Phi, psi and omega in degrees: 000146182240126176265101184241100180303132188200156172201156177248133174260115182233177180217181176276339180192175170296147180084011182281340183112008183293331178291317177300315180296314182298313180295317180297316178295314182300315181291318182296314179294318181296319179297330180278000178096005178279138175286117181251123174259109184269142177222149174237125176284130180099184189268002189298130179274322190286312176302320180297321179296318178295319179297319178297319178295318180296320184276340185077017178216151180300140180266139176254141175271134177247111187222111184281355170274312186287333184222156180297156181301322181295329176289322177298312180297315181296319179295319178298310183297327181290324185269333184287161182234133178291341182262358183235221180215136174261124178247118183248115176274125177284184173224152183054208177277160186308317186258007183279124179224209184274354182203184182292343178272356179078024178301136181069019182279168174298323178299318179295323177294319178300319179290323180298320183262000181052049185257134173299145182247128169258123182266125176264123184241124174284112186264019180304123178053040182219139174231267185296331179299332177302321179296320179296318180296315181296317179296323176299319177295330181290328185256354185295316182237112182301339182270001184212135179221121177306139184260353179188163180224141171240125182264130183251155176061043176280147192271331183175182184303316182295316178302315182293321179298316181293319178300311182297314181298318180296314183293319180290330180283320190256352178223169173248024179270122182290141174276117185259352179182155175222112184265126176294165176296144172240151187297317182206162178300125181294342176245111181300158179244156173228195187299331182253022178112209182298151167300151182280160177294345179281346184256359183221163174281104186303314182298323181294334178269314191284323181294316173298325177297317179298318178298316182300313181289317181296325181287340188238006178229157178269090184296325179296316179294322179295319179293320177298321178298315179299321181285345178278354180301138183295153177297146181255147173293174181291124175257126180294155176303147175304142185276110170254145176296138179284155182293131173276141178301139179166179181295135174295140182229163178241128176247126176278135177240118180286120178220105180202196183291343180272316186228117181206013179276100177220137169281133179306327181291333176293318178294316179298321180299318178297318179295317180293332179280353175119010181262147167261135185262131172239122178275132183228168181233144174264004186253350185232163178274016183302149178297137172257132174288173174295126177233160183238005176192158183222132181241119178244109180278191178278182180157215183230067178299335180294330179282346181242021188300319180294318179295322177296314181298328181287344183257067179299329180294318180290320179299317179295323179297313181293319178300317179295321177300317179295315181295332179277359175091012176296138176292122180232128180241125185229137179238124171053261179301325175295322175298316180300322179293323183284346180290175180290321185203159175236126177257123180209138179061030180078007179240153181244125183243133177291139175247200188291330179075023178279343181236145186276047181219166170234158177237155182226132178278134183247169182280337182239158179301137177259347177196128185208117175127194183281156183231137167238136187214155170245137178280118187246359177224147178293139179202168185285349194249325183231123182299137178300138181093348182283147173266134182243147168245137184208187173215160180219150174201096185216144176258356178261164175208168175266118178300332178287131177304149184302325182292345178265005184270352177085238189280089175259125190270341187246129174255118188267133169261349176209136180109170183258316182058224180271004180106158178066022180072023182228159177200172175082073180281130181245126174224113187059240176252021177262123180242124182225135183212157169285339184283136174256135176249160173247131187300330180286346174257356180221067187296346179281339191297308184296314177300323177295318179298313182294321178298318178294324178294323177295320177296322178296317180298320179297320178295320180297323179293326184281338185276000000 
């Protein structure tokens, strides 16, 4: 049995304040010398990056859609610490999932990990009704009962007194904190959510948040609650494919202000499959070492469009790599970079030109949510005939209809992709999609990538 102190921070809906609470708690505990293991429920990259910065440790995403339950449990047990505290930020409302049964909800994750739940309630213009809402959450699911509540956006002492008295009279859920109103979100938002930690001074944001939460919440009671979580049985390590014997290869991973959406487990999967990782940038003239494969994750190429356009040398280098048959895997923002051009804000910027398409940024989401797909064409990364689970969140689209894109490898039963129920454009050994995968839900991906990189290295030696 494993005693792993843990708790989930959830809310009644998005915008309840759970991110402020999660970041503030993570930073406050970490500053006090507690080992904080941060987790984000769901596929979000940006919240996870902020949580990792607050905790001083990489954040892992726990997603029961993208990966099997045993992988979720194993990943949690691997990252959590018996001597510290695991803080898991939920997403959406506590019981909100993929259907009316709450499949893939934060509540289901809490039951899977047997984690106490702290409910964050926005108390704007609310007093006694808060008690009714909290009591409703207590009886809604017999298998789950919130263990504490933090009230957000409280107006003043009288408001807080009535809230506390109402909750203590009508429920047995302890009030663990009451946060006063704040003028504005300390972390600005854009079309895809919060600004990234790369665009702001993290300490300047997180330290005041930690002070704010610590001054208005009972940290000792919250820590005791985390330590009261029941012991867990042995969870096996997450299943990564073992390394196949073969030539060592190097895979370049683009990581800069344009492209930086990567799950740590995807990088680890490549390493375990036999790759050495070299981080490179598409924004600078820095030297690139010899690589045998290239991984371009998601991000915000639209915010760096001028810098990308200015680096014609790097764009030509990536285009030549694709034309020479190097295995290249690109997700969302990486796909946008590989296209001929990106149109945003009424301007057209040249991109790498490795793919015969252009993308255009729109005012509204063009794809948002989980994706299910079948692989319908042979490619180096996903076996033909396999079913994939992924997610997408993009404001860009291809003006060319999907049927005019040629070799599309993924047939979608759920999701938008490039349109027409298809995604996954293949050109030579370059695979680009709006869909993001998680290596623990696609254990074949990294070995396939490394095998293709080994074949590329062999060709390079012969040329």
